[in-house]
C-alpha positions as CSV (number, residue, x, y, z in Angstrom):
1,M,72.1,35.8,91.0
2,D,69.3,38.2,92.2
3,G,71.2,38.7,95.5
4,F,74.4,39.3,93.7
5,G,72.8,41.8,91.3
6,E,71.1,43.6,94.2
7,G,74.5,43.9,95.9
8,L,76.0,45.4,92.8
9,R,73.2,47.9,92.5
10,R,73.7,49.0,96.1
11,L,77.5,49.3,95.7
12,A,77.0,51.3,92.5
13,G,74.5,53.6,94.4
14,R,77.0,54.2,97.2
15,S,79.7,55.0,94.7
16,V,77.5,57.5,92.9
17,R,76.6,59.2,96.2
18,R,80.3,59.3,97.3
19,F,81.3,60.7,93.9
20,G,78.6,63.4,94.2
21,L,79.7,64.3,97.7
22,A,83.3,64.5,96.6
23,A,82.4,66.6,93.6
24,A,80.4,69.0,95.8
25,L,83.3,69.3,98.3
26,S,85.7,69.9,95.4
27,T,83.5,72.7,94.0
28,I,83.3,74.3,97.5
29,G,87.1,74.0,97.8
30,L,87.6,75.6,94.4
31,A,85.2,78.4,95.2
32,A,87.1,79.2,98.4
33,A,90.5,78.9,96.6
34,A,89.2,81.3,94.0
35,Q,89.0,84.2,96.5
36,T,91.7,86.8,95.9
37,P,93.7,87.7,99.0
38,V,93.8,91.5,99.6
39,D,95.1,93.7,102.4
40,V,91.7,95.3,103.0
41,E,88.1,95.0,101.6
42,L,86.9,98.6,101.7
43,V,83.3,99.9,101.1
44,L,83.1,103.6,100.6
45,A,79.6,104.5,101.8
46,V,78.8,108.1,100.7
47,D,75.9,110.3,101.8
48,I,73.7,111.7,99.0
49,S,70.8,112.7,101.2
50,G,68.7,115.9,100.7
51,S,71.1,117.9,102.9
52,V,73.8,117.5,100.3
53,D,73.1,119.9,97.4
54,L,74.2,119.4,93.8
55,E,77.5,121.4,94.2
56,E,78.4,119.6,97.4
57,G,77.6,116.3,95.9
58,R,80.0,117.0,93.0
59,L,82.7,118.2,95.4
60,Q,82.3,115.1,97.5
61,R,82.4,112.8,94.4
62,Q,85.5,114.6,93.0
63,G,87.3,114.2,96.3
64,Y,87.0,110.4,96.0
65,I,87.9,110.5,92.3
66,D,91.1,112.4,93.0
67,A,92.0,110.5,96.2
68,I,91.7,107.0,94.9
69,A,94.1,107.7,92.0
70,H,96.5,109.8,94.1
71,P,100.1,108.6,94.0
72,Q,100.3,108.6,97.8
73,V,97.3,106.3,98.0
74,V,98.7,104.0,95.2
75,D,102.0,103.9,97.0
76,A,100.3,102.9,100.3
77,I,98.3,100.2,98.5
78,T,101.3,98.6,96.8
79,S,103.4,98.8,100.0
80,G,101.0,96.5,101.9
81,P,101.7,92.8,102.5
82,M,99.5,91.8,99.5
83,G,100.1,94.9,97.5
84,R,96.4,95.3,96.6
85,I,93.0,96.2,98.0
86,A,89.4,95.6,97.0
87,V,87.1,98.6,96.9
88,C,83.4,99.1,96.4
89,Y,81.6,102.5,96.1
90,V,78.1,102.9,97.5
91,E,75.8,105.9,97.7
92,W,73.0,106.1,100.3
93,S,70.3,108.3,101.7
94,G,67.1,107.0,103.3
95,D,66.7,103.6,104.9
96,A,65.6,102.0,101.6
97,Q,67.8,104.1,99.3
98,Q,71.3,102.6,98.8
99,Y,72.9,101.4,95.7
100,V,76.3,100.3,94.4
101,V,77.9,102.9,92.0
102,V,81.1,101.0,91.3
103,P,81.1,97.3,92.3
104,W,84.1,95.5,93.8
105,R,87.3,96.0,91.9
106,V,91.0,95.3,92.8
107,I,93.3,98.2,93.0
108,D,97.0,97.2,92.8
109,G,98.7,100.0,91.0
110,P,98.2,103.3,89.0
111,A,96.3,101.7,86.1
112,T,93.7,100.0,88.3
113,A,93.4,103.0,90.5
114,E,92.8,105.3,87.5
115,A,90.3,102.8,86.1
116,F,88.3,102.9,89.3
117,S,88.4,106.7,89.3
118,D,87.3,106.8,85.7
119,L,84.3,104.6,86.4
120,L,83.4,106.8,89.3
121,A,83.7,110.0,87.2
122,E,81.4,108.5,84.5
123,A,78.6,107.6,86.9
124,P,76.0,110.3,87.7
125,V,75.9,111.8,91.2
126,G,72.8,110.5,92.9
127,S,70.4,112.3,95.3
128,G,67.8,111.1,97.8
129,R,65.8,112.0,100.8
130,Y,66.5,111.5,104.5
131,T,69.6,110.2,106.3
132,S,69.9,106.6,107.3
133,I,73.4,105.8,108.4
134,S,72.1,102.5,109.9
135,G,70.6,101.6,106.5
136,A,74.0,102.3,104.8
137,I,75.8,100.0,107.3
138,D,73.2,97.3,107.0
139,F,73.4,97.5,103.2
140,S,77.2,97.4,103.1
141,V,77.9,94.4,105.5
142,P,76.5,91.7,103.1
143,L,78.6,93.1,100.3
144,F,81.6,91.5,102.0
145,E,80.1,88.1,101.9
146,S,79.2,88.2,98.2
147,N,82.5,89.4,96.8
148,A,85.4,87.3,95.5
149,F,88.0,88.6,98.0
150,E,89.6,87.6,101.3
151,G,90.9,90.6,103.1
152,L,93.1,90.9,106.2
153,R,90.6,93.6,107.2
154,R,87.0,94.6,106.3
155,V,86.2,98.3,106.6
156,I,83.2,100.5,105.9
157,D,84.1,104.1,105.4
158,V,81.0,106.2,106.1
159,S,80.9,109.9,105.1
160,G,78.0,112.2,105.7
161,D,76.8,115.6,106.9
162,G,74.0,114.7,109.2
163,V,72.7,112.3,111.9
164,N,70.7,109.2,111.5
165,N,67.0,110.1,111.1
166,R,65.6,107.0,109.4
167,G,65.8,103.2,109.9
168,R,66.8,101.4,113.1
169,L,69.2,102.9,115.6
170,V,72.6,103.4,114.1
171,T,74.3,101.9,117.2
172,M,72.4,98.6,116.5
173,A,73.6,98.5,112.9
174,R,77.1,99.4,114.1
175,D,77.2,96.7,116.7
176,A,76.0,94.1,114.3
177,A,78.6,95.0,111.8
178,V,81.4,94.9,114.4
179,A,80.1,91.5,115.5
180,A,80.5,90.3,111.9
181,G,84.2,91.4,111.9
182,V,83.7,94.7,110.1
183,T,85.4,98.0,111.2
184,I,83.4,101.2,110.6
185,N,85.3,104.5,110.2
186,G,83.6,107.9,109.9
187,L,84.1,111.0,107.9
188,P,81.7,113.7,109.2
189,I,81.4,116.8,107.1
190,I,81.1,119.9,109.2
191,N,79.4,122.3,106.9
192,D,78.6,126.0,107.8
193,R,76.2,126.4,104.9
194,P,72.5,125.9,105.3
195,N,71.2,122.9,103.5
196,P,68.3,123.0,101.0
197,F,65.9,122.8,103.9
198,G,67.3,125.8,105.6
199,T,68.9,123.9,108.5
200,Y,72.6,123.5,109.4
201,T,74.9,120.6,110.1
202,P,75.1,119.8,113.8
203,K,78.2,121.4,115.2
204,D,79.0,118.3,117.2
205,L,78.6,115.9,114.3
206,D,82.2,114.7,114.8
207,A,81.3,113.7,118.4
208,Y,78.1,112.0,117.2
209,Y,80.1,109.9,114.7
210,E,82.6,109.0,117.4
211,R,79.9,108.0,119.9
212,E,77.3,106.4,117.6
213,V,78.8,105.4,114.3
214,I,82.3,104.1,114.3
215,G,83.3,100.8,115.8
216,G,85.7,97.9,115.6
217,P,89.5,97.5,115.8
218,G,91.3,100.7,115.1
219,A,88.1,102.6,114.3
220,F,88.5,106.4,113.9
221,V,86.9,109.6,112.8
222,M,88.5,111.9,110.2
223,V,86.8,115.4,110.1
224,A,86.2,117.3,106.9
225,E,85.8,121.0,108.0
226,S,83.7,121.7,104.8
227,F,82.8,120.2,101.4
228,Q,85.6,122.4,100.0
229,T,88.2,120.6,102.2
230,F,86.6,117.2,101.7
231,G,89.2,116.2,99.1
232,S,92.2,116.6,101.5
233,A,90.2,114.8,104.3
234,I,89.3,111.8,102.2
235,L,92.9,111.5,101.0
236,A,94.2,111.5,104.6
237,K,91.5,109.1,105.6
238,L,92.3,106.6,102.8
239,L,96.0,106.7,103.6
240,R,95.3,105.9,107.3
241,E,92.8,103.1,106.4
242,I,95.0,101.5,103.9
243,A,98.2,101.7,106.0
244,A,96.3,100.8,109.3
245,T,99.5,101.8,111.1
246,P,99.3,100.5,114.7
247,P,99.9,103.1,117.5
248,E,103.3,103.4,119.2
249,P,103.7,101.2,122.3
250,G,102.3,103.1,125.3
251,S,100.6,105.8,123.2
252,R,96.9,106.7,123.3
253,P,95.1,105.9,120.1
254,T,93.7,109.0,118.3
255,R,90.1,108.4,117.3
256,R,89.5,111.9,116.0
257,Q,91.6,113.7,113.4
258,T,91.3,116.5,110.9
259,A,93.0,116.5,107.5
260,E,95.5,119.0,108.9
261,S,96.5,117.0,112.0
262,A,96.9,113.9,109.8
263,R,99.7,115.5,107.8
């Protein structure tokens, strides 16, 4: 009887372990199945460093508010294979100064686009010191892993008016992001006004973004000629990012555009 009882206990133990493993695998499967498919997972990473004054910060924020709810953008979103995208809005400055303003939300029509824009309009415009594009990229990449979406593409949209001056080399952050399957597009703001420190935006900032910042399949730079024209630039950039129209066969890809040339 003792041997028979011991055999029953072992069998029961194996059954419990198998049940536990099956339950764990089932939980993992349910978590994976719970991910919502979208056309693109998009992080909007926006510069709020000291070179962006209060007026410029408001113009930049308003550009995103207007563009996200624009009928052309909504049409582009709903025309995609999934008919929806996931968006997260981040502000950044120094290498340890990044935060999520609007967390991941699905945009799949006018109502959800307006809801995202409303949340953005309600949030205060931040401000910080220094410019760490590498910090913004390094902060943004893990956001894709912790969301509840499965996109056909993962994109970080970096906008800013200066070069990387804090944190690790921006090329190192870019290359790590690209290796993780993320595309980085850039929106350099060429501003002819002196910043609060009395210096000016580098005139070749667009070339810097193309050389050092962007990377991944289909990566491109969309230039804003000033903060006053930022709204039209971000509208054109969002349309291109969402549509991700492949180039015509035999054509050379255009990596640099202005809002005017995109029309």
